[in-house]
PyMOL Python script that loads the backbone (N, CA, C, O; Angstrom):
from pymol import cmd

cmd.read_pdbstr("""\
ATOM      1  N   UNK A   1      55.310-101.020 139.617  1.00  0.00           N
ATOM      2  CA  UNK A   1      55.842-101.349 138.732  1.00  0.00           C
ATOM      3  C   UNK A   1      55.392-102.387 137.551  1.00  0.00           C
ATOM      4  O   UNK A   1      55.123-103.416 138.170  1.00  0.00           O
ATOM      5  N   UNK A   2      55.233-102.564 136.536  1.00  0.00           N
ATOM      6  CA  UNK A   2      54.864-103.384 136.032  1.00  0.00           C
ATOM      7  C   UNK A   2      55.979-103.864 136.099  1.00  0.00           C
ATOM      8  O   UNK A   2      56.965-103.168 136.343  1.00  0.00           O
ATOM      9  N   UNK A   3      56.032-105.086 135.905  1.00  0.00           N
ATOM     10  CA  UNK A   3      57.906-106.366 134.706  1.00  0.00           C
ATOM     11  C   UNK A   3      57.337-106.411 133.919  1.00  0.00           C
ATOM     12  O   UNK A   3      56.127-106.259 133.754  1.00  0.00           O
ATOM     13  N   UNK A   4      58.363-106.698 133.105  1.00  0.00           N
ATOM     14  CA  UNK A   4      58.386-106.946 131.174  1.00  0.00           C
ATOM     15  C   UNK A   4      58.094-108.224 131.295  1.00  0.00           C
ATOM     16  O   UNK A   4      58.255-108.928 132.292  1.00  0.00           O
ATOM     17  N   UNK A   5      57.656-108.519 130.251  1.00  0.00           N
ATOM     18  CA  UNK A   5      57.542-110.034 129.827  1.00  0.00           C
ATOM     19  C   UNK A   5      59.165-110.593 129.527  1.00  0.00           C
ATOM     20  O   UNK A   5      60.072-109.768 129.415  1.00  0.00           O
ATOM     21  N   UNK A   6      59.461-112.277 129.394  1.00  0.00           N
ATOM     22  CA  UNK A   6      60.269-112.194 129.538  1.00  0.00           C
ATOM     23  C   UNK A   6      61.022-112.164 127.736  1.00  0.00           C
ATOM     24  O   UNK A   6      62.151-112.126 127.247  1.00  0.00           O
ATOM     25  N   UNK A   7      59.890-112.199 127.344  1.00  0.00           N
ATOM     26  CA  UNK A   7      60.723-111.862 125.775  1.00  0.00           C
ATOM     27  C   UNK A   7      61.210-110.631 124.999  1.00  0.00           C
ATOM     28  O   UNK A   7      61.970-110.235 124.115  1.00  0.00           O
ATOM     29  N   UNK A   8      60.032-110.189 126.146  1.00  0.00           N
ATOM     30  CA  UNK A   8      61.026-108.026 126.087  1.00  0.00           C
ATOM     31  C   UNK A   8      61.846-107.955 126.684  1.00  0.00           C
ATOM     32  O   UNK A   8      62.058-106.790 127.020  1.00  0.00           O
ATOM     33  N   UNK A   9      62.761-108.890 127.189  1.00  0.00           N
ATOM     34  CA  UNK A   9      63.462-108.372 128.244  1.00  0.00           C
ATOM     35  C   UNK A   9      65.072-109.258 127.590  1.00  0.00           C
ATOM     36  O   UNK A   9      66.213-108.951 127.935  1.00  0.00           O
ATOM     37  N   UNK A  10      64.737-110.256 126.704  1.00  0.00           N
ATOM     38  CA  UNK A  10      65.815-110.674 126.139  1.00  0.00           C
ATOM     39  C   UNK A  10      65.787-110.620 124.796  1.00  0.00           C
ATOM     40  O   UNK A  10      66.339-111.521 124.165  1.00  0.00           O
ATOM     41  N   UNK A  11      65.009-109.338 123.985  1.00  0.00           N
ATOM     42  CA  UNK A  11      64.946-109.153 122.965  1.00  0.00           C
ATOM     43  C   UNK A  11      66.765-108.482 122.139  1.00  0.00           C
ATOM     44  O   UNK A  11      67.616-108.066 122.924  1.00  0.00           O
ATOM     45  N   UNK A  12      66.955-108.489 121.164  1.00  0.00           N
ATOM     46  CA  UNK A  12      67.858-107.321 120.564  1.00  0.00           C
ATOM     47  C   UNK A  12      68.317-106.060 121.042  1.00  0.00           C
ATOM     48  O   UNK A  12      69.453-105.586 121.005  1.00  0.00           O
ATOM     49  N   UNK A  13      66.993-105.473 121.610  1.00  0.00           N
ATOM     50  CA  UNK A  13      67.604-103.727 122.137  1.00  0.00           C
ATOM     51  C   UNK A  13      68.451-103.903 123.063  1.00  0.00           C
ATOM     52  O   UNK A  13      68.334-104.771 123.929  1.00  0.00           O
ATOM     53  N   UNK A  14      69.457-103.042 122.970  1.00  0.00           N
ATOM     54  CA  UNK A  14      70.502-102.958 123.649  1.00  0.00           C
ATOM     55  C   UNK A  14      69.787-101.984 125.259  1.00  0.00           C
ATOM     56  O   UNK A  14      69.094-100.978 125.411  1.00  0.00           O
ATOM     57  N   UNK A  15      70.361-102.860 126.061  1.00  0.00           N
ATOM     58  CA  UNK A  15      70.064-101.642 127.153  1.00  0.00           C
ATOM     59  C   UNK A  15      70.914-100.824 127.570  1.00  0.00           C
ATOM     60  O   UNK A  15      72.129-100.998 127.476  1.00  0.00           O
ATOM     61  N   UNK A  16      70.108 -99.382 128.312  1.00  0.00           N
ATOM     62  CA  UNK A  16      71.302 -98.455 128.647  1.00  0.00           C
ATOM     63  C   UNK A  16      72.552 -98.412 129.224  1.00  0.00           C
ATOM     64  O   UNK A  16      73.426 -97.594 129.512  1.00  0.00           O
ATOM     65  N   UNK A  17      72.276 -99.805 129.298  1.00  0.00           N
ATOM     66  CA  UNK A  17      74.208 -99.401 130.404  1.00  0.00           C
ATOM     67  C   UNK A  17      74.984-100.446 129.263  1.00  0.00           C
ATOM     68  O   UNK A  17      76.159-100.811 129.212  1.00  0.00           O
ATOM     69  N   UNK A  18      73.873-100.746 128.422  1.00  0.00           N
ATOM     70  CA  UNK A  18      74.904-102.335 127.211  1.00  0.00           C
ATOM     71  C   UNK A  18      75.053-100.343 126.370  1.00  0.00           C
ATOM     72  O   UNK A  18      76.210-100.239 125.961  1.00  0.00           O
ATOM     73  N   UNK A  19      74.565 -99.528 126.201  1.00  0.00           N
ATOM     74  CA  UNK A  19      74.186 -98.585 125.187  1.00  0.00           C
ATOM     75  C   UNK A  19      76.245 -97.773 125.658  1.00  0.00           C
ATOM     76  O   UNK A  19      77.298 -97.614 125.040  1.00  0.00           O
ATOM     77  N   UNK A  20      75.774 -97.548 126.927  1.00  0.00           N
ATOM     78  CA  UNK A  20      76.909 -96.712 126.934  1.00  0.00           C
ATOM     79  C   UNK A  20      78.481 -96.864 127.092  1.00  0.00           C
ATOM     80  O   UNK A  20      79.449 -96.113 126.976  1.00  0.00           O
ATOM     81  N   UNK A  21      78.180 -98.762 127.548  1.00  0.00           N
ATOM     82  CA  UNK A  21      79.838 -99.400 127.503  1.00  0.00           C
ATOM     83  C   UNK A  21      79.981 -99.383 126.073  1.00  0.00           C
ATOM     84  O   UNK A  21      81.175 -99.423 125.776  1.00  0.00           O
ATOM     85  N   UNK A  22      79.157 -99.335 124.992  1.00  0.00           N
ATOM     86  CA  UNK A  22      80.140 -99.418 123.395  1.00  0.00           C
ATOM     87  C   UNK A  22      80.446 -98.110 123.592  1.00  0.00           C
ATOM     88  O   UNK A  22      81.658 -97.918 123.489  1.00  0.00           O
ATOM     89  N   UNK A  23      79.710 -96.982 123.876  1.00  0.00           N
ATOM     90  CA  UNK A  23      80.688 -95.621 123.677  1.00  0.00           C
ATOM     91  C   UNK A  23      81.842 -95.645 124.365  1.00  0.00           C
ATOM     92  O   UNK A  23      82.972 -95.435 123.922  1.00  0.00           O
ATOM     93  N   UNK A  24      81.567 -95.870 125.302  1.00  0.00           N
ATOM     94  CA  UNK A  24      82.963 -95.496 126.090  1.00  0.00           C
ATOM     95  C   UNK A  24      84.002 -96.471 125.011  1.00  0.00           C
ATOM     96  O   UNK A  24      85.103 -96.013 124.708  1.00  0.00           O
ATOM     97  N   UNK A  25      83.461 -98.122 124.357  1.00  0.00           N
ATOM     98  CA  UNK A  25      84.829 -98.805 123.856  1.00  0.00           C
ATOM     99  C   UNK A  25      84.798 -97.718 122.826  1.00  0.00           C
ATOM    100  O   UNK A  25      85.683 -96.874 122.967  1.00  0.00           O
ATOM    101  N   UNK A  26      84.033 -97.564 121.895  1.00  0.00           N
ATOM    102  CA  UNK A  26      84.516 -97.036 120.863  1.00  0.00           C
ATOM    103  C   UNK A  26      85.136 -95.476 121.138  1.00  0.00           C
ATOM    104  O   UNK A  26      86.121 -95.044 120.540  1.00  0.00           O
ATOM    105  N   UNK A  27      84.390 -94.734 122.132  1.00  0.00           N
ATOM    106  CA  UNK A  27      85.790 -93.779 122.389  1.00  0.00           C
ATOM    107  C   UNK A  27      87.481 -94.403 122.624  1.00  0.00           C
ATOM    108  O   UNK A  27      88.445 -93.986 121.982  1.00  0.00           O
ATOM    109  N   UNK A  28      87.533 -95.328 123.543  1.00  0.00           N
ATOM    110  CA  UNK A  28      88.621 -95.643 124.115  1.00  0.00           C
ATOM    111  C   UNK A  28      89.272 -96.049 121.941  1.00  0.00           C
ATOM    112  O   UNK A  28      90.086 -95.380 121.303  1.00  0.00           O
ATOM    113  N   UNK A  29      88.820 -96.783 121.657  1.00  0.00           N
ATOM    114  CA  UNK A  29      89.390 -97.482 119.945  1.00  0.00           C
ATOM    115  C   UNK A  29      89.531 -96.212 119.381  1.00  0.00           C
ATOM    116  O   UNK A  29      90.542 -96.173 118.680  1.00  0.00           O
ATOM    117  N   UNK A  30      88.786 -94.937 119.418  1.00  0.00           N
ATOM    118  CA  UNK A  30      89.283 -94.131 118.651  1.00  0.00           C
ATOM    119  C   UNK A  30      89.950 -92.599 119.377  1.00  0.00           C
ATOM    120  O   UNK A  30      89.630 -91.436 119.134  1.00  0.00           O
ATOM    121  N   UNK A  31      90.988 -93.151 120.343  1.00  0.00           N
ATOM    122  CA  UNK A  31      91.158 -92.621 121.415  1.00  0.00           C
ATOM    123  C   UNK A  31      92.873 -93.156 121.123  1.00  0.00           C
ATOM    124  O   UNK A  31      93.897 -92.634 121.565  1.00  0.00           O
ATOM    125  N   UNK A  32      92.740 -94.338 120.248  1.00  0.00           N
ATOM    126  CA  UNK A  32      93.792 -94.880 120.108  1.00  0.00           C
ATOM    127  C   UNK A  32      95.087 -94.493 119.001  1.00  0.00           C
ATOM    128  O   UNK A  32      94.709 -93.906 117.987  1.00  0.00           O
ATOM    129  N   UNK A  33      96.486 -94.755 119.105  1.00  0.00           N
ATOM    130  CA  UNK A  33      97.188 -93.894 117.725  1.00  0.00           C
ATOM    131  C   UNK A  33      96.925 -94.699 116.461  1.00  0.00           C
ATOM    132  O   UNK A  33      96.958 -94.109 115.381  1.00  0.00           O
ATOM    133  N   UNK A  34      96.660 -96.030 116.516  1.00  0.00           N
ATOM    134  CA  UNK A  34      96.021 -96.651 115.345  1.00  0.00           C
ATOM    135  C   UNK A  34      95.418 -97.022 114.890  1.00  0.00           C
ATOM    136  O   UNK A  34      95.603 -98.201 114.588  1.00  0.00           O
ATOM    137  N   UNK A  35      94.071 -96.286 114.407  1.00  0.00           N
ATOM    138  CA  UNK A  35      93.111 -96.435 114.427  1.00  0.00           C
ATOM    139  C   UNK A  35      92.852 -95.788 112.618  1.00  0.00           C
ATOM    140  O   UNK A  35      92.719 -94.609 112.289  1.00  0.00           O
ATOM    141  N   UNK A  36      92.849 -96.633 111.993  1.00  0.00           N
ATOM    142  CA  UNK A  36      92.716 -96.453 110.645  1.00  0.00           C
ATOM    143  C   UNK A  36      91.723 -95.466 109.905  1.00  0.00           C
ATOM    144  O   UNK A  36      90.568 -95.878 109.801  1.00  0.00           O
ATOM    145  N   UNK A  37      92.023 -94.171 109.357  1.00  0.00           N
ATOM    146  CA  UNK A  37      90.860 -93.045 109.028  1.00  0.00           C
ATOM    147  C   UNK A  37      89.441 -93.851 109.149  1.00  0.00           C
ATOM    148  O   UNK A  37      88.449 -93.305 109.633  1.00  0.00           O
ATOM    149  N   UNK A  38      89.430 -95.289 108.635  1.00  0.00           N
ATOM    150  CA  UNK A  38      88.060 -95.783 107.607  1.00  0.00           C
ATOM    151  C   UNK A  38      87.284 -96.307 108.994  1.00  0.00           C
ATOM    152  O   UNK A  38      86.235 -96.002 109.560  1.00  0.00           O
ATOM    153  N   UNK A  39      87.954 -96.896 109.142  1.00  0.00           N
ATOM    154  CA  UNK A  39      87.832 -98.173 110.751  1.00  0.00           C
ATOM    155  C   UNK A  39      87.038 -96.739 111.285  1.00  0.00           C
ATOM    156  O   UNK A  39      85.809 -96.758 111.363  1.00  0.00           O
ATOM    157  N   UNK A  40      87.852 -95.419 111.670  1.00  0.00           N
ATOM    158  CA  UNK A  40      87.391 -94.697 112.886  1.00  0.00           C
ATOM    159  C   UNK A  40      86.513 -93.969 112.264  1.00  0.00           C
ATOM    160  O   UNK A  40      85.876 -93.273 113.056  1.00  0.00           O
ATOM    161  N   UNK A  41      86.079 -93.780 110.694  1.00  0.00           N
ATOM    162  CA  UNK A  41      84.422 -92.891 110.429  1.00  0.00           C
ATOM    163  C   UNK A  41      83.287 -94.391 111.084  1.00  0.00           C
ATOM    164  O   UNK A  41      82.394 -94.399 111.931  1.00  0.00           O
ATOM    165  N   UNK A  42      83.795 -95.349 110.330  1.00  0.00           N
ATOM    166  CA  UNK A  42      82.579 -96.914 110.793  1.00  0.00           C
ATOM    167  C   UNK A  42      82.238 -96.632 112.005  1.00  0.00           C
ATOM    168  O   UNK A  42      81.024 -96.607 112.212  1.00  0.00           O
ATOM    169  N   UNK A  43      83.321 -96.284 113.369  1.00  0.00           N
ATOM    170  CA  UNK A  43      83.495 -96.047 115.376  1.00  0.00           C
ATOM    171  C   UNK A  43      82.579 -94.739 115.436  1.00  0.00           C
ATOM    172  O   UNK A  43      81.592 -94.641 116.165  1.00  0.00           O
ATOM    173  N   UNK A  44      83.037 -93.762 114.577  1.00  0.00           N
ATOM    174  CA  UNK A  44      82.443 -92.264 115.111  1.00  0.00           C
ATOM    175  C   UNK A  44      80.694 -92.321 114.352  1.00  0.00           C
ATOM    176  O   UNK A  44      79.630 -91.964 114.858  1.00  0.00           O
ATOM    177  N   UNK A  45      80.913 -92.787 113.279  1.00  0.00           N
ATOM    178  CA  UNK A  45      79.075 -93.074 113.606  1.00  0.00           C
ATOM    179  C   UNK A  45      78.619 -94.107 114.041  1.00  0.00           C
ATOM    180  O   UNK A  45      77.641 -93.756 114.700  1.00  0.00           O
ATOM    181  N   UNK A  46      78.720 -95.265 114.092  1.00  0.00           N
ATOM    182  CA  UNK A  46      78.357 -95.944 115.687  1.00  0.00           C
ATOM    183  C   UNK A  46      77.812 -95.104 116.584  1.00  0.00           C
ATOM    184  O   UNK A  46      76.687 -95.159 117.080  1.00  0.00           O
ATOM    185  N   UNK A  47      78.822 -94.188 116.798  1.00  0.00           N
ATOM    186  CA  UNK A  47      78.652 -93.551 117.644  1.00  0.00           C
ATOM    187  C   UNK A  47      78.136 -92.368 118.012  1.00  0.00           C
ATOM    188  O   UNK A  47      77.960 -91.879 119.127  1.00  0.00           O
ATOM    189  N   UNK A  48      77.890 -91.923 116.792  1.00  0.00           N
ATOM    190  CA  UNK A  48      76.157 -91.378 116.841  1.00  0.00           C
ATOM    191  C   UNK A  48      75.727 -91.312 117.135  1.00  0.00           C
ATOM    192  O   UNK A  48      75.299 -90.548 118.000  1.00  0.00           O
ATOM    193  N   UNK A  49      75.330 -92.491 116.392  1.00  0.00           N
ATOM    194  CA  UNK A  49      73.891 -93.222 116.590  1.00  0.00           C
ATOM    195  C   UNK A  49      72.999 -93.952 118.190  1.00  0.00           C
ATOM    196  O   UNK A  49      71.839 -93.822 118.582  1.00  0.00           O
ATOM    197  N   UNK A  50      74.343 -94.810 118.842  1.00  0.00           N
ATOM    198  CA  UNK A  50      74.199 -94.947 119.887  1.00  0.00           C
ATOM    199  C   UNK A  50      73.707 -93.715 120.713  1.00  0.00           C
ATOM    200  O   UNK A  50      72.628 -93.484 121.260  1.00  0.00           O
ATOM    201  N   UNK A  51      75.125 -92.846 120.594  1.00  0.00           N
ATOM    202  CA  UNK A  51      74.427 -91.726 121.962  1.00  0.00           C
ATOM    203  C   UNK A  51      72.936 -90.753 121.193  1.00  0.00           C
ATOM    204  O   UNK A  51      72.766 -89.645 121.701  1.00  0.00           O
ATOM    205  N   UNK A  52      72.333 -90.997 120.502  1.00  0.00           N
ATOM    206  CA  UNK A  52      71.281 -90.642 119.507  1.00  0.00           C
ATOM    207  C   UNK A  52      70.769 -91.800 120.787  1.00  0.00           C
ATOM    208  O   UNK A  52      70.669 -91.354 121.930  1.00  0.00           O
ATOM    209  N   UNK A  53      70.539 -92.901 120.592  1.00  0.00           N
ATOM    210  CA  UNK A  53      69.741 -93.510 121.028  1.00  0.00           C
ATOM    211  C   UNK A  53      68.892 -93.807 122.568  1.00  0.00           C
ATOM    212  O   UNK A  53      67.759 -93.986 123.012  1.00  0.00           O
ATOM    213  N   UNK A  54      70.718 -93.691 123.110  1.00  0.00           N
ATOM    214  CA  UNK A  54      70.675 -93.466 124.259  1.00  0.00           C
ATOM    215  C   UNK A  54      70.244 -92.163 125.156  1.00  0.00           C
ATOM    216  O   UNK A  54      70.293 -92.046 126.381  1.00  0.00           O
ATOM    217  N   UNK A  55      69.934 -91.492 124.456  1.00  0.00           N
ATOM    218  CA  UNK A  55      69.874 -89.848 124.546  1.00  0.00           C
ATOM    219  C   UNK A  55      68.107 -89.709 124.348  1.00  0.00           C
ATOM    220  O   UNK A  55      67.547 -88.876 125.060  1.00  0.00           O
ATOM    221  N   UNK A  56      67.182 -90.614 123.284  1.00  0.00           N
ATOM    222  CA  UNK A  56      65.840 -90.638 123.398  1.00  0.00           C
ATOM    223  C   UNK A  56      65.642 -91.190 124.643  1.00  0.00           C
ATOM    224  O   UNK A  56      64.871 -90.735 125.488  1.00  0.00           O
ATOM    225  N   UNK A  57      66.720 -92.715 124.832  1.00  0.00           N
ATOM    226  CA  UNK A  57      65.804 -92.995 125.930  1.00  0.00           C
ATOM    227  C   UNK A  57      65.680 -92.781 127.368  1.00  0.00           C
ATOM    228  O   UNK A  57      64.930 -93.195 128.252  1.00  0.00           O
ATOM    229  N   UNK A  58      66.892 -91.817 127.276  1.00  0.00           N
ATOM    230  CA  UNK A  58      66.643 -91.215 128.559  1.00  0.00           C
ATOM    231  C   UNK A  58      65.612 -89.897 128.803  1.00  0.00           C
ATOM    232  O   UNK A  58      65.297 -89.236 129.793  1.00  0.00           O
ATOM    233  N   UNK A  59      65.256 -89.869 127.366  1.00  0.00           N
ATOM    234  CA  UNK A  59      64.280 -88.703 127.314  1.00  0.00           C
ATOM    235  C   UNK A  59      62.577 -89.134 127.302  1.00  0.00           C
ATOM    236  O   UNK A  59      61.510 -88.552 127.496  1.00  0.00           O
ATOM    237  N   UNK A  60      62.904 -90.115 127.054  1.00  0.00           N
ATOM    238  CA  UNK A  60      61.359 -90.904 127.084  1.00  0.00           C
ATOM    239  C   UNK A  60      61.200 -91.148 128.820  1.00  0.00           C
ATOM    240  O   UNK A  60      60.183 -90.885 129.463  1.00  0.00           O
ATOM    241  N   UNK A  61      62.613 -91.775 129.430  1.00  0.00           N
ATOM    242  CA  UNK A  61      62.095 -92.397 130.572  1.00  0.00           C
ATOM    243  C   UNK A  61      62.109 -91.335 131.485  1.00  0.00           C
ATOM    244  O   UNK A  61      61.574 -91.634 132.553  1.00  0.00           O
ATOM    245  N   UNK A  62      62.699 -89.786 131.393  1.00  0.00           N
ATOM    246  CA  UNK A  62      62.527 -88.186 131.751  1.00  0.00           C
ATOM    247  C   UNK A  62      60.090 -87.662 132.127  1.00  0.00           C
ATOM    248  O   UNK A  62      59.331 -87.074 132.897  1.00  0.00           O
ATOM    249  N   UNK A  63      60.132 -88.508 130.833  1.00  0.00           N
ATOM    250  CA  UNK A  63      58.451 -88.334 130.311  1.00  0.00           C
ATOM    251  C   UNK A  63      57.735 -89.305 130.913  1.00  0.00           C
ATOM    252  O   UNK A  63      56.538 -89.110 131.123  1.00  0.00           O
ATOM    253  N   UNK A  64      58.301 -90.416 131.260  1.00  0.00           N
ATOM    254  CA  UNK A  64      57.118 -91.371 132.488  1.00  0.00           C
ATOM    255  C   UNK A  64      57.318 -91.152 133.810  1.00  0.00           C
ATOM    256  O   UNK A  64      56.661 -91.591 134.754  1.00  0.00           O
ATOM    257  N   UNK A  65      58.624 -90.177 133.819  1.00  0.00           N
ATOM    258  CA  UNK A  65      58.794 -90.151 135.146  1.00  0.00           C
ATOM    259  C   UNK A  65      58.095 -88.914 135.701  1.00  0.00           C
ATOM    260  O   UNK A  65      58.034 -88.877 136.930  1.00  0.00           O
ATOM    261  N   UNK A  66      57.595 -87.967 135.080  1.00  0.00           N
ATOM    262  CA  UNK A  66      57.107 -86.938 134.953  1.00  0.00           C
ATOM    263  C   UNK A  66      55.010 -86.976 134.922  1.00  0.00           C
ATOM    264  O   UNK A  66      54.212 -86.125 135.315  1.00  0.00           O
ATOM    265  N   UNK A  67      54.772 -88.364 134.271  1.00  0.00           N
ATOM    266  CA  UNK A  67      53.238 -88.646 134.056  1.00  0.00           C
ATOM    267  C   UNK A  67      53.353 -89.028 135.202  1.00  0.00           C
ATOM    268  O   UNK A  67      52.455 -88.566 135.905  1.00  0.00           O
ATOM    269  N   UNK A  68      54.250 -89.854 135.890  1.00  0.00           N
ATOM    270  CA  UNK A  68      53.358 -90.920 137.292  1.00  0.00           C
ATOM    271  C   UNK A  68      53.746 -90.018 138.279  1.00  0.00           C
ATOM    272  O   UNK A  68      53.247 -90.312 139.366  1.00  0.00           O
ATOM    273  N   UNK A  69      54.730 -88.639 138.310  1.00  0.00           N
ATOM    274  CA  UNK A  69      54.682 -87.705 138.998  1.00  0.00           C
ATOM    275  C   UNK A  69      53.522 -86.936 139.915  1.00  0.00           C
ATOM    276  O   UNK A  69      53.154 -86.794 141.081  1.00  0.00           O
ATOM    277  N   UNK A  70      53.177 -86.497 138.391  1.00  0.00           N
ATOM    278  CA  UNK A  70      51.527 -85.409 138.155  1.00  0.00           C
ATOM    279  C   UNK A  70      50.497 -86.312 138.739  1.00  0.00           C
ATOM    280  O   UNK A  70      49.916 -86.080 139.800  1.00  0.00           O
ATOM    281  N   UNK A  71      50.235 -87.721 137.722  1.00  0.00           N
ATOM    282  CA  UNK A  71      49.656 -88.970 138.127  1.00  0.00           C
ATOM    283  C   UNK A  71      49.041 -88.289 139.790  1.00  0.00           C
ATOM    284  O   UNK A  71      48.062 -87.600 140.079  1.00  0.00           O
ATOM    285  N   UNK A  72      50.274 -88.946 140.691  1.00  0.00           N
ATOM    286  CA  UNK A  72      50.297 -88.781 141.875  1.00  0.00           C
ATOM    287  C   UNK A  72      50.131 -87.719 142.315  1.00  0.00           C
ATOM    288  O   UNK A  72      50.232 -87.768 143.541  1.00  0.00           O
ATOM    289  N   UNK A  73      49.953 -86.887 142.010  1.00  0.00           N
ATOM    290  CA  UNK A  73      49.826 -85.267 142.115  1.00  0.00           C
ATOM    291  C   UNK A  73      50.887 -84.868 142.678  1.00  0.00           C
ATOM    292  O   UNK A  73      50.892 -84.064 143.610  1.00  0.00           O
ATOM    293  N   UNK A  74      51.720 -85.295 142.263  1.00  0.00           N
ATOM    294  CA  UNK A  74      53.157 -84.628 143.549  1.00  0.00           C
ATOM    295  C   UNK A  74      53.535 -83.349 142.433  1.00  0.00           C
ATOM    296  O   UNK A  74      53.368 -83.316 141.214  1.00  0.00           O
ATOM    297  N   UNK A  75      53.926 -82.649 143.070  1.00  0.00           N
ATOM    298  CA  UNK A  75      54.897 -81.525 142.361  1.00  0.00           C
ATOM    299  C   UNK A  75      55.826 -81.043 142.220  1.00  0.00           C
ATOM    300  O   UNK A  75      56.308 -80.233 143.012  1.00  0.00           O
ATOM    301  N   UNK A  76      56.458 -81.504 140.907  1.00  0.00           N
ATOM    302  CA  UNK A  76      57.624 -81.282 139.913  1.00  0.00           C
ATOM    303  C   UNK A  76      58.285 -80.196 139.861  1.00  0.00           C
ATOM    304  O   UNK A  76      57.953 -79.022 139.697  1.00  0.00           O
ATOM    305  N   UNK A  77      59.292 -80.733 140.024  1.00  0.00           N
ATOM    306  CA  UNK A  77      60.500 -79.568 139.882  1.00  0.00           C
ATOM    307  C   UNK A  77      61.346 -79.606 139.734  1.00  0.00           C
ATOM    308  O   UNK A  77      62.244 -79.893 140.526  1.00  0.00           O
ATOM    309  N   UNK A  78      61.430 -79.221 138.214  1.00  0.00           N
ATOM    310  CA  UNK A  78      62.379 -79.948 136.888  1.00  0.00           C
ATOM    311  C   UNK A  78      64.239 -79.254 136.697  1.00  0.00           C
ATOM    312  O   UNK A  78      64.219 -78.252 135.982  1.00  0.00           O
ATOM    313  N   UNK A  79      65.521 -79.576 137.133  1.00  0.00           N
ATOM    314  CA  UNK A  79      66.853 -79.094 137.541  1.00  0.00           C
ATOM    315  C   UNK A  79      67.155 -79.023 136.068  1.00  0.00           C
ATOM    316  O   UNK A  79      66.062 -78.987 135.503  1.00  0.00           O
ATOM    317  N   UNK A  80      67.850 -78.997 135.435  1.00  0.00           N
ATOM    318  CA  UNK A  80      69.019 -79.303 134.342  1.00  0.00           C
ATOM    319  C   UNK A  80      69.933 -79.822 135.223  1.00  0.00           C
ATOM    320  O   UNK A  80      70.419 -79.217 136.179  1.00  0.00           O
ATOM    321  N   UNK A  81      70.172 -81.009 134.871  1.00  0.00           N
ATOM    322  CA  UNK A  81      72.069 -82.040 135.827  1.00  0.00           C
ATOM    323  C   UNK A  81      72.871 -81.118 134.833  1.00  0.00           C
ATOM    324  O   UNK A  81      73.906 -80.664 135.320  1.00  0.00           O
ATOM    325  N   UNK A  82      72.696 -80.887 134.011  1.00  0.00           N
ATOM    326  CA  UNK A  82      74.143 -81.324 133.147  1.00  0.00           C
ATOM    327  C   UNK A  82      74.452 -79.421 133.186  1.00  0.00           C
ATOM    328  O   UNK A  82      75.510 -79.088 132.652  1.00  0.00           O
ATOM    329  N   UNK A  83      73.827 -78.595 133.613  1.00  0.00           N
ATOM    330  CA  UNK A  83      74.187 -76.960 133.679  1.00  0.00           C
ATOM    331  C   UNK A  83      74.953 -76.971 134.847  1.00  0.00           C
ATOM    332  O   UNK A  83      75.438 -75.924 135.277  1.00  0.00           O
TER     333      UNK A  83
END
""", "prot")
cmd.dss("prot")
cmd.show_as("cartoon", "prot")
cmd.util.cbc("prot")
cmd.orient("prot")
Protein backbone atom coordinates (compact mmCIF):
# COMPACT_ATOMS: atom_id res chain seq x y z
CA UNK A 1 0.00 0.00 0.00
CA UNK A 2 1.26 3.45 -0.92
CA UNK A 3 1.80 5.94 1.89
CA UNK A 4 0.07 9.29 1.60
CA UNK A 5 2.25 12.34 1.19
CA UNK A 6 2.65 14.26 4.43
CA UNK A 7 0.68 17.26 3.12
CA UNK A 8 -2.35 15.04 2.37
CA UNK A 9 -2.43 13.58 5.85
CA UNK A 10 -2.35 17.03 7.45
CA UNK A 11 -5.03 18.57 5.24
CA UNK A 12 -8.25 20.01 6.60
CA UNK A 13 -10.33 17.01 5.51
CA UNK A 14 -11.36 15.14 8.66
CA UNK A 15 -10.67 11.43 8.94
CA UNK A 16 -13.54 8.97 9.09
CA UNK A 17 -12.89 8.53 12.81
CA UNK A 18 -13.11 12.29 13.30
CA UNK A 19 -16.37 12.43 11.32
CA UNK A 20 -17.88 9.67 13.45
CA UNK A 21 -16.71 11.28 16.68
CA UNK A 22 -18.30 14.57 15.64
CA UNK A 23 -21.53 12.75 14.73
CA UNK A 24 -21.61 11.20 18.20
CA UNK A 25 -21.08 14.63 19.73
CA UNK A 26 -23.93 16.07 17.65
CA UNK A 27 -26.27 13.27 18.73
CA UNK A 28 -25.42 13.87 22.40
CA UNK A 29 -26.12 17.59 22.00
CA UNK A 30 -29.41 16.97 20.19
CA UNK A 31 -30.52 14.57 22.91
CA UNK A 32 -29.93 17.21 25.58
CA UNK A 33 -33.05 18.93 26.84
CA UNK A 34 -31.59 22.43 26.74
CA UNK A 35 -30.94 22.80 22.99
CA UNK A 36 -32.80 25.67 21.36
CA UNK A 37 -34.62 24.97 18.12
CA UNK A 38 -32.34 27.09 15.92
CA UNK A 39 -29.22 25.49 17.37
CA UNK A 40 -30.76 22.03 17.00
CA UNK A 41 -31.49 22.67 13.33
CA UNK A 42 -27.92 23.79 12.68
CA UNK A 43 -26.59 20.70 14.45
CA UNK A 44 -29.00 18.46 12.54
CA UNK A 45 -27.90 19.93 9.19
CA UNK A 46 -24.25 19.43 10.11
CA UNK A 47 -24.97 15.88 11.20
CA UNK A 48 -26.69 15.03 7.92
CA UNK A 49 -23.78 16.49 5.93
CA UNK A 50 -21.21 14.58 7.98
CA UNK A 51 -23.20 11.35 7.68
CA UNK A 52 -23.34 11.73 3.90
CA UNK A 53 -19.60 12.41 3.78
CA UNK A 54 -18.87 9.34 5.92
CA UNK A 55 -21.10 7.13 3.74
CA UNK A 56 -19.41 8.43 0.59
CA UNK A 57 -15.99 7.62 2.04
CA UNK A 58 -17.11 4.14 3.04
CA UNK A 59 -18.55 3.53 -0.43
CA UNK A 60 -15.30 4.67 -2.04
CA UNK A 61 -13.31 2.40 0.26
CA UNK A 62 -15.57 -0.54 -0.62
CA UNK A 63 -14.99 0.08 -4.33
CA UNK A 64 -11.23 0.18 -3.79
CA UNK A 65 -11.31 -3.10 -1.87
CA UNK A 66 -13.36 -4.72 -4.64
CA UNK A 67 -10.91 -3.48 -7.28
CA UNK A 68 -7.90 -4.76 -5.36
CA UNK A 69 -9.48 -8.17 -4.85
CA UNK A 70 -10.45 -8.42 -8.50
CA UNK A 71 -6.94 -7.45 -9.61
CA UNK A 72 -5.50 -10.10 -7.30
CA UNK A 73 -7.76 -12.70 -8.87
CA UNK A 74 -9.64 -13.19 -5.64
CA UNK A 75 -13.17 -14.42 -5.59
CA UNK A 76 -15.19 -11.76 -3.83
CA UNK A 77 -18.49 -12.35 -2.14
CA UNK A 78 -20.34 -9.28 -0.93
CA UNK A 79 -22.35 -9.57 2.25
CA UNK A 80 -24.61 -6.83 3.50
CA UNK A 81 -23.50 -6.18 7.07
CA UNK A 82 -26.55 -4.03 7.79
CA UNK A 83 -29.01 -6.87 7.22
